DSSP file (Angstrom, degrees, kcal/mol; ACC not computed):
  #  RESIDUE AA STRUCTURE BP1 BP2  ACC     N-H-->O    O-->H-N    N-H-->O    O-->H-N    TCO  KAPPA ALPHA  PHI   PSI    X-CA   Y-CA   Z-CA
    1    1 A M              0   0    0      0, 0.0     6,-0.0     0, 0.0     3,-0.0   0.000 360.0 360.0 360.0 116.8   -1.6   29.8  -21.8
    2    2 A E        +     0   0    0      2,-0.0     2,-0.2     5,-0.0     3,-0.0   0.867 360.0  45.6 -84.9 -37.7   -4.2   30.9  -24.3
    3    3 A T  S  > S-     0   0    0      1,-0.1     4,-1.9    32,-0.1     5,-0.2  -0.675  75.6-120.5-114.8 162.8   -5.0   27.8  -26.3
    4    4 A F  H  > S+     0   0    0     -2,-0.2     4,-2.5     1,-0.2     5,-0.2   0.890 114.8  56.0 -61.4 -41.9   -5.7   24.2  -25.7
    5    5 A G  H  > S+     0   0    0      2,-0.2     4,-2.2     1,-0.2    -1,-0.2   0.882 105.6  49.5 -58.4 -42.4   -2.7   23.3  -27.8
    6    6 A E  H  > S+     0   0    0      2,-0.2     4,-2.3     1,-0.2    -1,-0.2   0.899 112.2  48.6 -65.6 -39.6   -0.3   25.4  -25.7
    7    7 A R  H  X S+     0   0    0     -4,-1.9     4,-2.5     2,-0.2    -2,-0.2   0.903 111.5  49.3 -68.5 -38.6   -1.7   23.8  -22.5
    8    8 A L  H  X S+     0   0    0     -4,-2.5     4,-2.0     2,-0.2    -2,-0.2   0.890 110.3  51.2 -64.6 -40.7   -1.3   20.3  -24.1
    9    9 A R  H  X S+     0   0    0     -4,-2.2     4,-1.8     2,-0.2    -2,-0.2   0.899 109.6  50.9 -62.8 -43.1    2.3   21.2  -25.1
   10   10 A Q  H  < S+     0   0    0     -4,-2.3    -2,-0.2     1,-0.2    -1,-0.2   0.917 109.4  50.0 -59.7 -46.8    3.0   22.3  -21.5
   11   11 A L  H  < S+     0   0    0     -4,-2.5    70,-0.4     1,-0.2    -1,-0.2   0.865 106.7  54.7 -62.6 -35.6    1.7   19.2  -20.2
   12   12 A R  H >< S+     0   0    0     -4,-2.0     3,-1.5     1,-0.2    -1,-0.2   0.858  85.8 172.5 -64.2 -36.4    3.8   17.1  -22.5
   13   13 A G  T 3<  -     0   0    0     -4,-1.8    -1,-0.2     1,-0.2    68,-0.1  -0.397  62.9 -14.8  65.9-133.1    6.9   19.0  -21.3
   14   14 A S  T 3  S+     0   0    0     66,-0.2    -1,-0.2    -2,-0.2    67,-0.1   0.496 105.5 113.1 -87.5  -3.9   10.2   17.6  -22.5
   15   15 A Q  S <  S-     0   0    0     -3,-1.5     2,-0.1     1,-0.1    67,-0.0  -0.358  74.6-108.7 -65.0 147.1    8.8   14.4  -23.8
   16   16 A S     >  -     0   0    0      1,-0.1     4,-2.7    -2,-0.0     5,-0.3  -0.388  23.8-116.4 -71.5 156.0    8.8   13.9  -27.5
   17   17 A Q  H  > S+     0   0    0      1,-0.2     4,-3.0     2,-0.2     5,-0.3   0.898 116.2  55.0 -60.8 -35.2    5.5   14.0  -29.3
   18   18 A A  H  > S+     0   0    0      2,-0.2     4,-2.3     1,-0.2    -1,-0.2   0.937 110.8  44.2 -64.9 -44.1    5.9   10.3  -30.3
   19   19 A T  H  > S+     0   0    0      2,-0.2     4,-1.9     1,-0.2    -2,-0.2   0.949 117.2  44.0 -65.5 -47.4    6.4    9.2  -26.7
   20   20 A F  H  X S+     0   0    0     -4,-2.7     4,-1.5     1,-0.2    -2,-0.2   0.905 113.2  52.5 -63.2 -41.5    3.5   11.4  -25.4
   21   21 A A  H  X>S+     0   0    0     -4,-3.0     5,-2.4    -5,-0.3     4,-1.2   0.903 108.0  50.9 -62.3 -41.7    1.3   10.3  -28.3
   22   22 A S  H  <5S+     0   0    0     -4,-2.3    -1,-0.2    -5,-0.3    -2,-0.2   0.854 106.4  54.6 -66.9 -31.7    2.0    6.6  -27.6
   23   23 A L  H  <5S+     0   0    0     -4,-1.9    -1,-0.2     1,-0.2    -2,-0.2   0.885 113.0  43.8 -62.6 -36.0    1.0    7.2  -23.9
   24   24 A L  H  <5S-     0   0    0     -4,-1.5    -1,-0.2     2,-0.2    -2,-0.2   0.632 112.5-122.5 -83.7 -15.1   -2.3    8.6  -25.1
   25   25 A G  T  <5S+     0   0    0     -4,-1.2    -3,-0.2     1,-0.3    -4,-0.1   0.825  72.6 116.1  77.9  29.3   -2.7    5.9  -27.7
   26   26 A I  S   <S-     0   0    0     -5,-2.4    -1,-0.3    -6,-0.1    -2,-0.2  -0.876  72.5 -91.3-128.4 158.1   -3.0    8.3  -30.6
   27   27 A P     >  -     0   0    0      0, 0.0     4,-2.0     0, 0.0     5,-0.1  -0.347  32.9-122.3 -65.6 150.3   -0.9    8.9  -33.7
   28   28 A Q  H  > S+     0   0    0      1,-0.2     4,-2.9     2,-0.2     5,-0.2   0.887 113.5  56.9 -60.2 -39.5    1.9   11.5  -33.4
   29   29 A V  H  > S+     0   0    0      1,-0.2     4,-2.4     2,-0.2    -1,-0.2   0.936 105.2  51.0 -61.1 -43.1    0.4   13.5  -36.3
   30   30 A T  H  > S+     0   0    0      2,-0.2     4,-1.9     1,-0.2    -1,-0.2   0.933 110.9  48.5 -59.7 -44.9   -3.0   13.7  -34.3
   31   31 A L  H  X S+     0   0    0     -4,-2.0     4,-2.6     1,-0.2     3,-0.2   0.947 110.4  51.9 -62.2 -45.3   -1.1   15.0  -31.2
   32   32 A G  H  X S+     0   0    0     -4,-2.9     4,-1.5     1,-0.2    -1,-0.2   0.887 108.9  50.3 -56.6 -41.6    0.7   17.6  -33.5
   33   33 A N  H  <>S+     0   0    0     -4,-2.4     5,-2.9     2,-0.2     6,-1.2   0.846 110.5  49.7 -66.3 -35.5   -2.6   18.7  -34.9
   34   34 A Y  H ><5S+     0   0    0     -4,-1.9     3,-1.2    -3,-0.2    -2,-0.2   0.909 110.9  48.8 -66.5 -42.6   -4.0   19.2  -31.3
   35   35 A E  H 3<5S+     0   0    0     -4,-2.6    -2,-0.2     1,-0.3    -1,-0.2   0.761 112.0  48.7 -72.3 -22.7   -1.0   21.1  -30.2
   36   36 A R  T 3<5S-     0   0    0     -4,-1.5    -1,-0.3    -5,-0.2    -2,-0.2   0.347 113.3-121.4 -91.1   3.1   -1.2   23.4  -33.3
   37   37 A N  T < 5S+     0   0    0     -3,-1.2    -3,-0.2     2,-0.2    -2,-0.1   0.778  78.4 124.5  62.1  30.2   -5.0   23.8  -32.6
   38   38 A R  S   <S+     0   0    0     -5,-2.9     2,-0.3    -6,-0.2    -4,-0.2   0.817  78.8  17.2 -83.7 -31.3   -5.9   22.4  -36.0
   39   39 A N  S    S-     0   0    0     -6,-1.2    -2,-0.2    -9,-0.2    -1,-0.2  -0.903  70.5-137.0-135.0 162.3   -8.1   19.8  -34.3
   40   40 A Q        -     0   0    0     -2,-0.3    -6,-0.1    -3,-0.1    -7,-0.0  -0.977  27.5-118.8-119.8 137.4   -9.8   19.2  -30.9
   41   41 A P        -     0   0    0      0, 0.0     2,-0.0     0, 0.0   -10,-0.0  -0.212  31.6 -99.7 -68.2 158.6   -9.8   15.9  -29.2
   42   42 A R     >  -     0   0    0      1,-0.1     4,-1.9     4,-0.0     3,-0.4  -0.329  36.0-104.8 -71.0 162.7  -12.9   13.9  -28.3
   43   43 A F  H  > S+     0   0    0      1,-0.2     4,-2.7     2,-0.2     5,-0.2   0.851 118.4  59.1 -58.1 -38.1  -14.2   14.0  -24.8
   44   44 A E  H  > S+     0   0    0      1,-0.2     4,-2.1     2,-0.2    -1,-0.2   0.893 107.0  46.2 -60.8 -42.5  -12.9   10.5  -24.1
   45   45 A L  H  > S+     0   0    0     -3,-0.4     4,-2.6     2,-0.2    -1,-0.2   0.888 111.3  52.0 -71.7 -39.0   -9.4   11.5  -24.8
   46   46 A I  H  X S+     0   0    0     -4,-1.9     4,-2.5     2,-0.2    -2,-0.2   0.933 111.0  48.6 -56.7 -46.1   -9.7   14.7  -22.7
   47   47 A K  H  X S+     0   0    0     -4,-2.7     4,-2.3     1,-0.2    -2,-0.2   0.892 111.2  49.5 -65.0 -39.5  -11.0   12.6  -19.9
   48   48 A E  H  X S+     0   0    0     -4,-2.1     4,-3.0    -5,-0.2     5,-0.3   0.911 110.8  49.8 -66.0 -40.5   -8.1   10.1  -20.3
   49   49 A I  H  X S+     0   0    0     -4,-2.6     4,-2.3     1,-0.2     6,-0.2   0.951 113.4  46.7 -61.0 -48.0   -5.5   13.0  -20.3
   50   50 A C  H  <>S+     0   0    0     -4,-2.5     5,-2.0    -5,-0.2     4,-0.4   0.884 117.4  42.7 -63.4 -39.5   -7.0   14.5  -17.1
   51   51 A T  H ><5S+     0   0    0     -4,-2.3     3,-0.5     3,-0.2    -2,-0.2   0.937 116.9  45.2 -74.7 -46.8   -7.2   11.2  -15.4
   52   52 A R  H 3<5S+     0   0    0     -4,-3.0    -2,-0.2     1,-0.2    -3,-0.2   0.877 124.1  32.0 -63.1 -38.6   -3.7    9.9  -16.4
   53   53 A F  T 3<5S-     0   0    0     -4,-2.3    -1,-0.2    -5,-0.3    -2,-0.2   0.257 106.1-118.4-107.3  10.3   -1.8   13.0  -15.7
   54   54 A E  T < 5 +     0   0    0     -3,-0.5     2,-0.4    -4,-0.4    -3,-0.2   0.948  58.3 157.7  52.9  54.3   -3.9   14.3  -12.8
   55   55 A I      < -     0   0    0     -5,-2.0    13,-0.2    -6,-0.2    -1,-0.2  -0.874  47.3-115.1-112.3 144.4   -4.9   17.5  -14.6
   56   56 A C    >>  -     0   0    0     11,-2.8     4,-2.1    -2,-0.4     3,-0.5  -0.646  20.0-140.3 -74.3 126.9   -7.9   19.6  -13.9
   57   57 A P  H 3> S+     0   0    0      0, 0.0     4,-3.1     0, 0.0     5,-0.4   0.901 101.0  57.4 -56.4 -41.5  -10.3   19.5  -16.8
   58   58 A E  H 3>>S+     0   0    0      1,-0.2     4,-2.2     2,-0.2     6,-1.4   0.874 108.0  47.0 -58.8 -37.8  -11.1   23.3  -16.5
   59   59 A W  H <>5S+     0   0    0     -3,-0.5     4,-1.4     7,-0.4    -1,-0.2   0.945 115.2  45.0 -66.4 -48.0   -7.4   24.1  -16.8
   60   60 A L  H  <5S+     0   0    0     -4,-2.1    -2,-0.2     1,-0.2   -53,-0.2   0.919 123.6  33.6 -63.2 -45.4   -6.9   21.8  -19.9
   61   61 A L  H  <5S+     0   0    0     -4,-3.1    -3,-0.2    -5,-0.2    -1,-0.2   0.906 138.9  11.1 -79.5 -43.4  -10.1   23.0  -21.7
   62   62 A F  H  <5S-     0   0    0     -4,-2.2    -3,-0.2    -5,-0.4    -2,-0.2   0.541  89.9-120.0-119.1  -9.8  -10.3   26.6  -20.7
   63   63 A G  S  <<S+     0   0    0     -4,-1.4     2,-0.3    -5,-0.7    -4,-0.3   0.709  70.3 128.4  74.7  19.2   -7.1   27.6  -19.0
   64   64 A T        +     0   0    0     -6,-1.4    -1,-0.3     2,-0.1    -2,-0.2  -0.804  53.7   8.8-110.1 153.4   -8.9   28.6  -15.8
   65   65 A G  S    S-     0   0    0     -2,-0.3     2,-0.0    -3,-0.1    -9,-0.0  -0.073 105.2 -31.0  74.9-176.6   -8.0   27.4  -12.3
   66   66 A P        -     0   0    0      0, 0.0    -7,-0.4     0, 0.0   -10,-0.2  -0.321  50.1-127.7 -73.7 156.6   -5.0   25.4  -11.3
   67   67 A M  S    S+     0   0    0      5,-0.3   -11,-2.8     4,-0.1     6,-0.2   0.896  95.0  30.4 -68.0 -41.4   -3.3   22.9  -13.6
   68   68 A R  S >  S-     0   0    0      4,-2.1     3,-1.3   -13,-0.2     4,-0.5  -0.884  98.3 -93.6-121.1 148.9   -3.5   20.1  -11.0
   69   69 A P  T 3  S+     0   0    0      0, 0.0     3,-0.3     0, 0.0    -2,-0.1  -0.343 112.6  40.1 -55.7 137.3   -6.0   19.4   -8.2
   70   70 A G  T 3  S-     0   0    0      1,-0.2     3,-0.1    -4,-0.0    -3,-0.0   0.519 130.6 -76.1  95.7   6.1   -4.8   21.0   -5.0
   71   71 A G  S <  S+     0   0    0     -3,-1.3     2,-0.8     1,-0.3    -1,-0.2   0.513  77.6 151.1  88.3   3.5   -3.5   24.2   -6.7
   72   72 A E        -     0   0    0     -4,-0.5    -4,-2.1    -3,-0.3    -5,-0.3  -0.604  18.8-178.5 -73.0 113.7   -0.3   23.0   -8.3
   73   73 A D        +     0   0    0     -2,-0.8    -1,-0.2     1,-0.2    -2,-0.1   0.857  65.3  18.7 -79.6 -36.9    0.0   25.3  -11.3
   74   74 A E  S    S-     0   0    0     -7,-0.1    -1,-0.2    -6,-0.0     2,-0.1  -0.999  80.0-117.5-138.1 134.3    3.2   23.9  -12.8
   75   75 A P        -     0   0    0      0, 0.0     5,-0.1     0, 0.0    -2,-0.0  -0.402  40.6-106.0 -66.4 148.8    5.0   20.6  -12.3
   76   76 A D    >>  -     0   0    0      1,-0.1     4,-1.4    -2,-0.1     3,-0.8  -0.251  35.1 -98.3 -72.1 169.4    8.4   20.9  -10.8
   77   77 A R  T 34 S+     0   0    0      1,-0.3    -1,-0.1     2,-0.2     0, 0.0   0.781 120.7  54.4 -63.0 -28.5   11.4   20.4  -13.0
   78   78 A E  T 34 S+     0   0    0      1,-0.2    -1,-0.3     3,-0.0    -2,-0.0   0.835 118.5  33.0 -73.1 -31.7   11.9   16.8  -11.9
   79   79 A T  T X4 S+     0   0    0     -3,-0.8     3,-2.4     2,-0.1     2,-0.2   0.477  85.6 122.2-104.8  -2.4    8.4   15.7  -12.8
   80   80 A R  T 3< S+     0   0    0     -4,-1.4   -66,-0.2     1,-0.3     3,-0.1  -0.425  91.6   4.7 -63.4 123.6    7.8   18.0  -15.8
   81   81 A G  T 3  S+     0   0    0    -70,-0.4    -1,-0.3     1,-0.3     2,-0.3   0.378  96.8 139.7  84.0  -6.4    7.0   15.7  -18.7
   82   82 A A    <   -     0   0    0     -3,-2.4    -1,-0.3     1,-0.1     2,-0.1  -0.514  50.4-129.2 -72.0 134.1    7.0   12.7  -16.4
   83   83 A S     >  -     0   0    0     -2,-0.3     4,-2.0     1,-0.1     3,-0.3  -0.467  14.9-117.0 -82.2 156.1    4.3   10.3  -17.3
   84   84 A L  H  > S+     0   0    0      1,-0.2     4,-3.5     2,-0.2     5,-0.2   0.864 115.2  61.3 -59.5 -35.3    1.8    9.0  -14.8
   85   85 A P  H  > S+     0   0    0      0, 0.0     4,-2.7     0, 0.0    -1,-0.2   0.925 103.8  49.5 -59.3 -40.5    3.1    5.5  -15.6
   86   86 A R  H  > S+     0   0    0     -3,-0.3     4,-2.1     2,-0.2    -2,-0.2   0.924 113.2  46.5 -58.5 -45.2    6.6    6.6  -14.4
   87   87 A K  H  X S+     0   0    0     -4,-2.0     4,-2.4     1,-0.2    -1,-0.2   0.918 112.5  50.3 -64.7 -40.6    5.0    8.0  -11.2
   88   88 A M  H  X S+     0   0    0     -4,-3.5     4,-3.4     1,-0.2    -2,-0.2   0.899 107.0  54.8 -63.2 -39.6    3.0    4.8  -10.9
   89   89 A E  H  X S+     0   0    0     -4,-2.7     4,-2.6    -5,-0.2    -1,-0.2   0.928 110.0  46.4 -59.3 -44.0    6.2    2.7  -11.3
   90   90 A A  H  X S+     0   0    0     -4,-2.1     4,-2.1     2,-0.2    -1,-0.2   0.895 113.8  47.9 -66.9 -38.5    7.8    4.7   -8.4
   91   91 A R  H  X S+     0   0    0     -4,-2.4     4,-2.6     2,-0.2    -2,-0.2   0.916 111.8  50.8 -68.5 -40.9    4.7    4.3   -6.2
   92   92 A C  H  X S+     0   0    0     -4,-3.4     4,-2.8     2,-0.2    -2,-0.2   0.906 109.5  50.7 -62.1 -41.5    4.6    0.6   -7.1
   93   93 A A  H  X S+     0   0    0     -4,-2.6     4,-2.1    -5,-0.2    -1,-0.2   0.898 110.4  49.1 -62.0 -39.6    8.2    0.2   -6.1
   94   94 A A  H  X S+     0   0    0     -4,-2.1     4,-2.2     2,-0.2    -2,-0.2   0.913 112.3  48.2 -65.3 -41.5    7.6    1.9   -2.8
   95   95 A L  H  X S+     0   0    0     -4,-2.6     4,-2.8     2,-0.2    -2,-0.2   0.875 109.2  53.7 -65.2 -37.8    4.6   -0.3   -2.2
   96   96 A E  H  X S+     0   0    0     -4,-2.8     4,-2.3     2,-0.2    -1,-0.2   0.903 107.6  49.9 -63.1 -40.1    6.6   -3.4   -3.0
   97   97 A T  H  X S+     0   0    0     -4,-2.1     4,-2.1     2,-0.2    -2,-0.2   0.941 112.4  47.5 -61.7 -46.9    9.2   -2.4   -0.5
   98   98 A Q  H  X S+     0   0    0     -4,-2.2     4,-2.7     1,-0.2    -2,-0.2   0.906 111.4  51.9 -57.3 -44.4    6.5   -1.9    2.1
   99   99 A L  H  X S+     0   0    0     -4,-2.8     4,-2.8     1,-0.2    -1,-0.2   0.894 108.6  49.6 -64.1 -40.3    5.0   -5.2    1.2
  100  100 A C  H  X S+     0   0    0     -4,-2.3     4,-2.5     2,-0.2    -1,-0.2   0.913 112.1  48.9 -61.6 -44.6    8.4   -7.0    1.6
  101  101 A E  H  X S+     0   0    0     -4,-2.1     4,-2.4     2,-0.2    -2,-0.2   0.882 112.8  47.0 -61.4 -42.2    8.8   -5.4    5.0
  102  102 A V  H  X S+     0   0    0     -4,-2.7     4,-2.4     2,-0.2    -2,-0.2   0.914 111.9  50.8 -64.7 -45.6    5.3   -6.4    6.0
  103  103 A S  H  X S+     0   0    0     -4,-2.8     4,-2.5     2,-0.2    -2,-0.2   0.892 110.1  49.3 -62.7 -40.7    5.9   -9.9    4.8
  104  104 A K  H  X S+     0   0    0     -4,-2.5     4,-2.3     1,-0.2    -1,-0.2   0.947 113.0  47.4 -62.3 -48.2    9.2  -10.2    6.7
  105  105 A E  H  X S+     0   0    0     -4,-2.4     4,-2.1     1,-0.2    -2,-0.2   0.858 110.6  52.5 -59.6 -36.7    7.4   -9.0    9.8
  106  106 A R  H  X S+     0   0    0     -4,-2.4     4,-2.6     2,-0.2    -1,-0.2   0.903 109.2  49.2 -64.1 -46.2    4.6  -11.4    9.3
  107  107 A R  H  X S+     0   0    0     -4,-2.5     4,-2.7     1,-0.2    -2,-0.2   0.921 111.4  49.7 -59.4 -43.6    7.0  -14.3    8.9
  108  108 A E  H  X S+     0   0    0     -4,-2.3     4,-2.4     1,-0.2    -2,-0.2   0.880 111.3  48.1 -64.2 -39.1    8.7  -13.2   12.1
  109  109 A L  H  X S+     0   0    0     -4,-2.1     4,-2.7     2,-0.2    -1,-0.2   0.894 109.5  53.7 -70.1 -37.2    5.5  -13.0   14.0
  110  110 A S  H  X S+     0   0    0     -4,-2.6     4,-2.3     2,-0.2    -2,-0.2   0.923 110.2  47.8 -61.7 -42.9    4.4  -16.4   12.7
  111  111 A E  H  X S+     0   0    0     -4,-2.7     4,-2.6     1,-0.2    -2,-0.2   0.936 112.9  47.3 -62.8 -43.7    7.7  -17.9   14.0
  112  112 A E  H  X S+     0   0    0     -4,-2.4     4,-2.8     1,-0.2     5,-0.2   0.882 110.8  52.3 -63.2 -36.9    7.2  -16.2   17.3
  113  113 A N  H  X S+     0   0    0     -4,-2.7     4,-2.1     2,-0.2    -1,-0.2   0.891 110.3  48.4 -64.9 -38.9    3.6  -17.5   17.4
  114  114 A R  H  X S+     0   0    0     -4,-2.3     4,-2.5     2,-0.2    -2,-0.2   0.932 112.7  48.4 -62.7 -47.6    4.8  -21.0   16.8
  115  115 A R  H  X S+     0   0    0     -4,-2.6     4,-2.4     1,-0.2    -2,-0.2   0.911 112.8  47.4 -60.6 -43.6    7.5  -20.7   19.5
  116  116 A L  H  X S+     0   0    0     -4,-2.8     4,-3.0     2,-0.2    -1,-0.2   0.885 109.7  54.3 -64.1 -38.1    4.9  -19.3   22.0
  117  117 A H  H  X S+     0   0    0     -4,-2.1     4,-2.4    -5,-0.2    -2,-0.2   0.935 110.4  46.0 -62.8 -44.9    2.5  -22.1   21.1
  118  118 A C  H  X S+     0   0    0     -4,-2.5     4,-2.5     2,-0.2    -2,-0.2   0.909 112.4  50.8 -62.8 -42.1    5.1  -24.7   21.8
  119  119 A E  H  X S+     0   0    0     -4,-2.4     4,-2.6     2,-0.2    -2,-0.2   0.924 110.1  50.1 -60.6 -44.8    6.0  -23.0   25.1
  120  120 A K  H  X S+     0   0    0     -4,-3.0     4,-2.7     1,-0.2     5,-0.2   0.929 109.5  50.3 -58.7 -45.6    2.4  -22.9   26.1
  121  121 A A  H  X S+     0   0    0     -4,-2.4     4,-2.1     1,-0.2    -1,-0.2   0.903 112.2  47.9 -63.0 -39.6    2.0  -26.6   25.3
  122  122 A A  H  X S+     0   0    0     -4,-2.5     4,-2.6     2,-0.2    -1,-0.2   0.902 112.6  49.2 -65.7 -40.9    5.1  -27.3   27.5
  123  123 A L  H  X S+     0   0    0     -4,-2.6     4,-2.3     2,-0.2    -2,-0.2   0.876 110.5  49.7 -69.6 -36.8    3.8  -25.2   30.3
  124  124 A L  H  X S+     0   0    0     -4,-2.7     4,-2.3     2,-0.2    -1,-0.2   0.910 112.5  48.5 -66.1 -40.7    0.4  -26.9   30.2
  125  125 A E  H  X S+     0   0    0     -4,-2.1     4,-2.4    -5,-0.2    -2,-0.2   0.941 112.8  46.8 -60.1 -49.8    2.1  -30.2   30.3
  126  126 A R  H  X S+     0   0    0     -4,-2.6     4,-2.5     1,-0.2    -2,-0.2   0.853 110.6  53.4 -61.6 -36.9    4.3  -29.1   33.2
  127  127 A N  H  X S+     0   0    0     -4,-2.3     4,-2.5     2,-0.2    -1,-0.2   0.918 108.4  50.2 -60.3 -46.7    1.1  -27.7   35.0
  128  128 A A  H  X S+     0   0    0     -4,-2.3     4,-2.4     1,-0.2    -2,-0.2   0.919 110.3  49.7 -64.2 -42.7   -0.6  -31.1   34.6
  129  129 A E  H  X S+     0   0    0     -4,-2.4     4,-2.7     1,-0.2    -1,-0.2   0.930 110.8  49.9 -61.5 -44.9    2.5  -32.9   36.1
  130  130 A L  H  X S+     0   0    0     -4,-2.5     4,-2.9     1,-0.2    -1,-0.2   0.890 109.5  51.3 -59.3 -41.8    2.5  -30.4   39.1
  131  131 A R  H  X S+     0   0    0     -4,-2.5     4,-2.5     2,-0.2    -1,-0.2   0.909 111.1  47.6 -63.7 -41.6   -1.2  -31.0   39.7
  132  132 A E  H  X S+     0   0    0     -4,-2.4     4,-2.6     2,-0.2    -2,-0.2   0.927 113.7  48.2 -63.9 -43.9   -0.7  -34.8   39.7
  133  133 A S  H  X S+     0   0    0     -4,-2.7     4,-2.7     2,-0.2    -2,-0.2   0.931 112.3  47.8 -61.4 -45.4    2.3  -34.4   42.0
  134  134 A L  H  X S+     0   0    0     -4,-2.9     4,-3.0     2,-0.2     5,-0.2   0.912 111.2  52.1 -62.2 -43.2    0.2  -32.0   44.4
  135  135 A A  H  X S+     0   0    0     -4,-2.5     4,-2.2     2,-0.2    -1,-0.2   0.919 110.7  47.7 -61.7 -42.5   -2.7  -34.6   44.3
  136  136 A R  H  X S+     0   0    0     -4,-2.6     4,-2.3     2,-0.2    -2,-0.2   0.925 113.2  47.8 -65.6 -42.8   -0.3  -37.4   45.3
  137  137 A L  H  X S+     0   0    0     -4,-2.7     4,-2.3     1,-0.2    -2,-0.2   0.902 113.0  48.1 -63.3 -40.5    1.2  -35.2   48.1
  138  138 A E  H  X S+     0   0    0     -4,-3.0     4,-2.5     2,-0.2    -1,-0.2   0.889 113.3  46.9 -67.9 -36.9   -2.2  -34.2   49.4
  139  139 A S  H  X S+     0   0    0     -4,-2.2     4,-1.5    -5,-0.2    -1,-0.2   0.873 114.7  47.6 -73.2 -34.3   -3.5  -37.8   49.4
  140  140 A A  H  < S+     0   0    0     -4,-2.3    -2,-0.2     2,-0.2    -1,-0.2   0.870 116.6  44.2 -71.9 -35.3   -0.2  -39.0   51.1
  141  141 A Y  H  < S+     0   0    0     -4,-2.3     4,-0.4    -5,-0.2    -2,-0.2   0.855 119.0  41.5 -78.2 -36.3   -0.5  -36.2   53.7
  142  142 A L  H  < S+     0   0    0     -4,-2.5     3,-0.4    -5,-0.2     4,-0.2   0.704  96.9  79.1 -84.6 -19.4   -4.2  -36.7   54.3
  143  143 A A  S >< S+     0   0    0     -4,-1.5     3,-1.4     1,-0.2     4,-0.3   0.913  93.1  46.8 -58.5 -49.1   -4.2  -40.5   54.3
  144  144 A P  T 3  S+     0   0    0      0, 0.0     3,-0.5     0, 0.0    -1,-0.2   0.784 112.8  51.8 -64.9 -23.7   -2.9  -40.9   57.9
  145  145 A N  T >  S+     0   0    0     -3,-0.4     3,-1.3    -4,-0.4    -2,-0.2   0.320  80.3  96.7 -94.4   9.0   -5.4  -38.3   59.2
  146  146 A R  T <  S+     0   0    0     -3,-1.4    -1,-0.2     1,-0.3    -3,-0.1   0.769  75.2  61.3 -74.6 -23.9   -8.4  -40.0   57.6
  147  147 A N  T 3  S-     0   0    0     -3,-0.5    -1,-0.3    -4,-0.3    -2,-0.1   0.482 118.0-103.9 -82.0   0.9   -9.4  -41.8   60.8
  148  148 A G    X   -     0   0    0     -3,-1.3     3,-1.5     2,-0.0    -1,-0.3  -0.198  56.8 -34.5 100.9 168.0   -9.8  -38.5   62.5
  149  149 A P  T 3  S+     0   0    0      0, 0.0    -4,-0.0     0, 0.0    -3,-0.0  -0.304 129.2  18.6 -62.8 139.5   -7.7  -36.6   65.0
  150  150 A G  T 3  S+     0   0    0      1,-0.1     3,-0.3     2,-0.0    -5,-0.1   0.653  80.6 130.5  78.0  16.1   -5.9  -38.8   67.4
  151  151 A A  S <  S+     0   0    0     -3,-1.5    -6,-0.1     1,-0.2    -1,-0.1   0.832  76.6  47.4 -70.7 -27.9   -6.3  -41.9   65.2
  152  152 A N  S    S+     0   0    0     -4,-0.2    -1,-0.2     2,-0.0     2,-0.2   0.643  93.6  97.3 -83.8 -15.7   -2.5  -42.6   65.7
  153  153 A A              0   0    0     -3,-0.3     0, 0.0     1,-0.2     0, 0.0  -0.470 360.0 360.0 -73.7 138.5   -2.7  -42.1   69.4
  154  154 A G              0   0    0     -2,-0.2    -1,-0.2     0, 0.0    -2,-0.0   0.579 360.0 360.0 136.7 360.0   -2.9  -45.1   71.4
């Protein structure tokens, strides 16, 4: 790709100029002028393009280096022309699915925590009852022997 316009056209892929221009927030005519190398965009727009579409600025401006960070020179057929918002929608959908799973697991853990808390309370109550019972048995067992050994003899 020799010119900025050719690289911009490659980045646009199969999307219409109108769709791509609306993604960039510029008029379609302006995009057409960029693609025909009649005009050059301002730095802010170049930065926006590179950020939104994950493009290396060196590639877009000068045609050097890889198109995308990490060495991806050309997008695959499925993602060619796909906008970052579409990719973001897919990522958001995946994150929402994960969030639902985590929320479900959290609810299950909360329910188990409540159940264990109730079980703990019941066990503590039973422990207290057993201690009282043990104390009564010890006092009943030790009461006849309080007067010392052989107190019953006689």
